[in-house]
C-alpha positions in Angstrom: -62.6 9.4 198.8 -60.1 12.3 198.0 -60.6 15.1 195.5 -57.2 16.4 194.8 -54.4 14.0 194.5 -51.7 15.3 197.3 -48.1 14.4 197.3 -45.1 14.6 199.1 -42.5 17.1 197.7 -40.2 17.9 200.8 -39.1 16.0 203.6 -37.0 17.1 206.9 -35.7 15.8 209.8 -34.1 16.5 213.0 -33.4 12.8 214.8 -31.3 11.3 217.5 -29.2 10.5 214.5 -28.6 14.3 213.7 -30.0 17.0 211.3 -30.8 16.0 207.9 -32.8 13.0 205.9 -29.8 11.7 204.7 -28.3 10.9 208.4 -31.3 9.5 209.7 -31.8 7.0 206.6 -28.3 6.2 206.6 -28.2 5.1 210.3 -31.4 3.4 209.8 -29.9 1.0 207.0 -26.7 0.6 208.6 -28.5 -0.9 211.6 -27.6 1.6 213.9 -28.9 2.6 217.4 -29.0 6.1 218.6 -30.3 4.9 222.5 -27.6 6.0 224.9 -27.2 6.5 228.6 -29.3 9.9 229.5 -27.5 11.4 232.2 -30.3 13.8 233.3 -32.1 10.8 234.5 -29.7 9.5 236.8 -30.2 12.8 238.7 -33.9 12.0 239.5 -34.5 9.7 242.3 -36.6 6.7 241.8 -36.4 7.3 238.0 -35.4 3.5 236.7 -35.1 4.0 233.3 -31.8 5.7 232.4 -31.6 5.6 228.8 -33.0 7.7 226.1 -32.5 8.5 222.2 -31.4 12.4 222.5 -30.6 14.6 219.7 -27.0 15.5 219.6 -26.0 19.4 219.7 -27.9 21.2 216.7 -26.5 25.0 215.4 -29.6 26.6 216.6 -27.4 29.7 215.6 -28.7 29.4 211.8 -31.9 30.6 213.0 -32.1 34.4 213.3 -32.1 35.3 216.8 -35.2 37.4 216.6 -37.1 34.2 216.0 -35.0 32.1 218.0 -35.7 33.9 221.3 -39.1 32.5 221.2 -38.4 29.0 220.8 -37.7 26.3 223.4 -35.6 23.1 222.0 -38.7 21.3 220.2 -39.3 24.7 218.0 -35.8 24.7 217.2 -35.8 21.2 216.2 -38.9 21.7 214.2 -37.9 25.0 212.3 -34.6 23.3 211.1 -36.7 20.3 209.7 -39.1 22.5 208.3 -36.3 24.2 206.6 -34.9 21.3 205.0 -38.6 20.4 203.7 -38.6 23.5 202.2 -35.7 23.4 200.3 -36.0 20.1 199.1 -39.6 21.3 197.7 -38.1 24.4 196.3 -40.3 26.9 197.9 -39.1 30.3 197.7 -40.3 33.1 200.0 -42.8 34.7 197.9 -44.4 31.0 197.9 -44.4 31.3 201.9 -46.0 34.6 201.7 -48.5 33.6 198.9 -51.2 32.1 201.6 -51.0 28.8 199.6 -48.7 27.2 202.1 -50.2 26.4 205.5 -48.4 25.0 208.6 -49.7 21.8 210.9 -47.2 20.8 213.4 -47.8 19.4 217.0 -46.2 18.4 220.1 -46.9 16.2 222.9 -47.0 18.6 225.9 -45.3 21.9 226.1 -41.5 22.3 226.8 -40.9 20.7 230.5 -37.4 22.5 230.4 -38.8 26.0 230.0 -41.6 24.9 232.5 -38.8 23.8 235.2 -36.8 26.9 234.8 -39.7 29.3 235.0 -41.2 27.4 238.0 -37.7 27.3 239.6 -37.6 31.1 239.5 -41.2 31.3 240.9 -41.5 29.0 243.8 -38.8 30.0 246.4 -40.5 33.3 247.0 -43.4 33.7 244.3 -41.6 35.9 242.4 -42.0 36.8 238.8 -39.1 39.2 238.4 -37.0 36.8 236.6 -40.0 35.9 234.0 -38.8 36.7 230.4 -41.1 38.5 228.0 -40.4 35.6 225.2 -41.8 32.8 228.2 -45.1 32.2 226.9 -44.3 32.1 223.3 -41.7 29.0 224.6 -44.7 27.7 226.1 -47.8 27.9 224.2 -49.5 24.7 222.9 -48.8 25.6 219.3 -45.2 27.1 219.9 -44.0 24.7 217.0 -46.5 25.6 214.4 -46.3 29.1 215.5 -42.4 29.4 215.6 -42.2 27.4 211.9 -44.7 30.2 210.4 -43.2 32.9 212.1 -39.6 31.9 210.9 -40.5 31.5 207.3 -43.4 34.1 206.9 -45.9 31.3 206.0 -49.3 33.2 206.2 -51.6 30.2 205.4 -53.4 28.1 208.0 -51.9 27.2 211.1 -52.9 24.1 212.8 -51.1 22.3 215.8 -52.4 19.0 216.6 -52.1 17.3 220.0 -52.4 13.7 220.0 -49.4 12.5 221.8 -47.8 9.8 219.9 -50.4 10.1 217.1 -49.9 13.9 216.6 -47.3 13.7 213.7 -49.6 11.2 211.7 -52.5 13.5 212.5 -51.0 16.4 211.4 -50.1 14.9 208.1 -53.4 13.2 207.7 -55.3 16.5 208.6 -53.3 18.4 206.1 -53.9 16.1 203.4 -57.5 16.2 204.1 -57.0 20.3 203.5 -55.3 20.0 200.5 -57.6 17.2 199.0 -60.6 19.7 199.8 -58.7 22.4 197.8 -58.5 24.8 201.2 -55.0 24.7 200.9 -52.3 23.8 197.8 -49.5 23.3 200.2 -48.9 22.3 203.8 -46.0 22.1 206.0 -46.9 19.2 208.8 -45.3 17.1 211.1 -44.6 16.8 214.6 -41.4 17.6 217.0 -40.7 16.8 220.9 -37.9 17.3 223.4 -36.2 15.2 226.2 -36.7 15.8 229.4 -36.2 13.2 232.7 -40.0 13.5 233.3 -41.0 12.7 229.9 -39.3 9.0 230.7 -40.5 9.3 234.1 -44.4 9.5 232.9 -43.8 6.0 231.3 -42.0 4.9 234.0 -44.6 5.1 236.9 -46.7 3.5 234.6 -44.1 0.2 234.1 -43.8 0.8 230.4 -40.2 2.2 230.2 -37.4 0.1 229.5 -35.0 -0.6 232.9 -33.2 -3.7 232.1 -30.8 -2.6 229.5 -29.1 0.7 231.3 -25.5 -1.0 231.3 -26.2 -1.9 227.5 -28.3 1.0 225.9 -27.8 0.3 222.4 -29.9 -3.3 222.8 -33.1 -1.4 223.7 -36.0 -0.9 222.8 -37.0 -4.5 221.4 -40.3 -4.4 219.7 -42.3 -7.3 219.3 -39.3 -9.3 220.7 -40.2 -12.0 223.6 -37.2 -10.4 226.0 -38.5 -6.8 225.4 -39.1 -4.8 228.8 -40.3 -1.5 227.5 -40.2 1.6 225.5 -37.4 4.3 225.5 -38.1 8.1 224.9 -36.6 10.0 222.1 -36.8 13.4 220.4 -36.5 15.2 217.4 -38.8 16.6 214.9 -40.4 15.4 211.3 -41.8 18.0 208.7 -43.1 16.6 205.4 -44.2 19.3 202.6 -47.5 18.0 201.0 -48.9 19.7 198.0 -51.6 19.1 195.6 -50.7 16.9 192.4 -51.8 20.0 190.3 -49.7 22.3 191.9 -46.5 20.3 192.1 -47.0 19.6 188.5 -47.1 23.4 188.0 -44.2 24.1 189.8 -42.0 21.2 188.2 -41.4 20.0 191.7 -39.9 16.6 192.2 -42.6 14.0 193.5 -41.3 11.7 196.5 -44.8 9.7 197.2 -48.2 10.0 197.5 -50.7 10.1 200.6 -53.6 8.4 199.1 -55.4 7.2 202.5 -55.9 8.3 206.2 -58.1 7.5 209.2 -57.9 8.5 212.7 -60.3 6.5 215.4 -61.1 7.0 218.9 -60.7 4.0 221.1 -63.4 4.8 224.1 -62.8 1.4 225.8 -59.8 2.7 227.9 -57.5 5.9 228.1 -54.4 3.5 228.4 -54.7 0.1 227.1 -55.1 -0.4 223.1 -57.8 -2.3 221.4 -56.8 -4.6 218.6 -60.6 -4.3 217.2 -60.6 -0.4 217.1 -57.0 -0.5 215.5 -58.2 -2.8 213.1 -61.2 -0.6 212.1 -58.9 2.5 211.9 -56.4 0.7 209.2 -59.5 -0.6 207.4 -60.8 2.9 207.3 -57.9 4.3 206.0 -57.7 1.6 203.1 -61.3 2.7 202.2 -60.4 5.8 202.1 -57.2 5.5 199.8 -60.0 3.1 197.9 -57.5 0.4 197.9 -57.9 -3.7 199.3 -55.7 -5.1 202.1 -54.2 -7.3 199.5 -52.7 -4.5 197.5 -50.4 -3.1 200.8 -46.7 -4.7 200.4 -45.5 -3.3 204.0 -47.0 -2.0 207.3 -44.9 0.2 209.4 -45.7 -0.5 212.8 -46.3 1.6 215.7 -44.9 -0.9 218.0 -43.1 0.8 221.4 -42.1 -2.4 223.0 -44.8 -2.5 225.6 -46.3 -5.5 225.7 -49.9 -4.7 225.5 -49.1 -2.5 222.5 -47.2 -4.8 220.5 -49.6 -7.7 220.8 -52.4 -5.8 220.2 -51.2 -4.0 217.0 -49.6 -7.3 215.6 -53.2 -9.1 216.1 -54.9 -6.0 214.5 -52.6 -6.0 211.5 -53.1 -9.9 211.2 -56.7 -9.4 211.3 -56.7 -6.8 208.4 -54.0 -8.0 206.3 -53.6 -12.0 207.0 -50.4 -13.6 208.3 -48.3 -13.0 205.2 -47.7 -9.2 205.8 -44.5 -7.7 206.2 -44.2 -5.3 208.8 -41.4 -3.7 210.9 -41.0 -0.9 213.7 -38.4 1.8 213.8 -38.3 2.4 217.5 -35.4 -0.1 218.0 -33.4 2.5 216.2 -34.6 5.6 217.3 -36.5 5.3 220.6 -39.9 6.7 220.7 -39.8 10.1 219.5 -43.4 10.9 220.6 -44.8 13.6 218.4 -42.3 13.5 216.0 -42.5 9.6 215.4 -45.4 9.7 212.9 -43.3 12.1 210.6 -39.9 10.8 211.0 -41.2 7.2 210.7 -43.1 8.5 207.5 -40.2 9.9 206.1 -38.6 6.5 206.5 -41.0 4.8 204.5 -40.8 7.2 201.7 -37.4 6.4 201.5 -38.2 2.8 201.8 -40.4 2.9 199.1 -37.8 4.9 196.9 -34.8 2.5 197.1 -36.9 -0.6 197.5 -35.4 -1.9 200.4 -37.5 -2.2 203.8 -36.1 -1.5 206.9 -36.1 -3.9 210.0 -37.0 -4.2 213.4 -33.9 -3.7 215.4 -33.2 -6.3 218.5 -35.7 -8.6 217.1 -34.4 -12.2 217.8 -37.2 -14.2 219.1 -40.7 -13.0 218.5 -43.1 -13.0 221.2 -45.2 -15.9 221.0 -48.0 -13.7 221.9 -47.9 -11.6 218.9 -49.7 -12.5 215.8 -48.2 -14.7 213.3 -46.9 -12.2 210.8 -43.7 -11.7 208.4 -41.4 -9.5 210.8 -38.5 -8.0 209.1 -35.5 -8.7 210.8 -32.7 -7.8 208.3 -32.7 -5.4 205.5 -34.9 -6.7 202.5 -34.9 -6.0 199.1 -38.5 -5.5 198.0 -40.1 -2.6 196.3 -43.1 -1.8 198.2 -45.7 0.3 196.3 -47.9 0.8 199.0 -47.1 1.1 202.5 -49.5 1.8 205.8 -48.0 3.7 208.5 -49.6 3.4 212.3 -49.5 5.3 215.2 -51.6 4.9 218.2 -51.6 7.0 221.0 -52.1 7.1 224.9 -55.8 8.7 225.4 -57.2 6.5 222.9 -56.1 8.1 219.6 -55.7 5.4 216.7 -54.2 6.9 213.2 -53.3 5.2 209.8 -51.9 6.7 206.5 -51.6 5.1 203.2 -48.6 5.9 201.3 -48.1 5.1 197.7 -45.2 5.3 195.1 -46.1 8.0 192.7 -47.3 7.4 189.5 -48.1 9.9 187.1 
């Protein structure tokens, strides 16, 4: 059970729709798809998935060069998203330096693009003369968290969770626990990732990537659908500013939502195949942490990547915990699977759903796979005021994470 109440007072996004939370949410509600043909994939022999959800060009020059030179694309995304969250939260330089604010931002892997450039220079003649002094800072495992802290002079705790697709949610959950325990007043938390053809290739070799819509990219991925054929990789960054309720009230901050529960559970049955029972256990533990019943939940934002095993297992777990009347949807059809960023980007969308009283649908879901559990699949924007939302993210490696979000009431 939490001690301090933990609220969200700022949000920032760099998504496949561009920079900014408003751009992300406007595109989601308009039913847009950010998935497109990905030219670098066509240059890789044997790669069957030629689509992705890439971030359009961003103005990295707004980051001072002395910071930018130590950043790969994912760190640039994280720094821009963190800046937006800080501005919305009205956090000034003095507060950043105070030690009251910390950072928890992770990624799936180090920058594949930077690694490729380095080894391309090194392997021909085993020569390090072209190696730049900033290389390590672009490649270290905590590059996103470190670069966010350096860019904004944040002197509190620094964490870099790494749990693949559950990274963003774990970062929010761990940050929430630290604030609830009084270890920090505020935390910038979330995840970031960048595209590379090898990202798609990783899932392609596992037969988990979408390959049937290369000529019509805007029609894939298709979570829960009978005609889905796999996931589509994306990129970006999502960062939320968490704060103890007493701190937010003292500062007069605008409170966007409350994080009331978190759980993460390890599935030791398989490193690759999800288990509905473990997913259900994770959601139940998050509800227990929040001190609420399953009947109080209005909507579940599913992880649902449009893979057969994942969609089926998660739908069964949701039915087991909440029953067949539960409303749910996945946002992967709009923005693809943004990997470490997805937990935070989708949490931001959940907060917006609570604030505006409209549930977002699963894009491309025309016919539900009969092997998925019988649930209330949201297929069009639905007018409904959700007081409590459960946000799921499940990752390869047996990592299961659930957050419980609530509309803020004084």
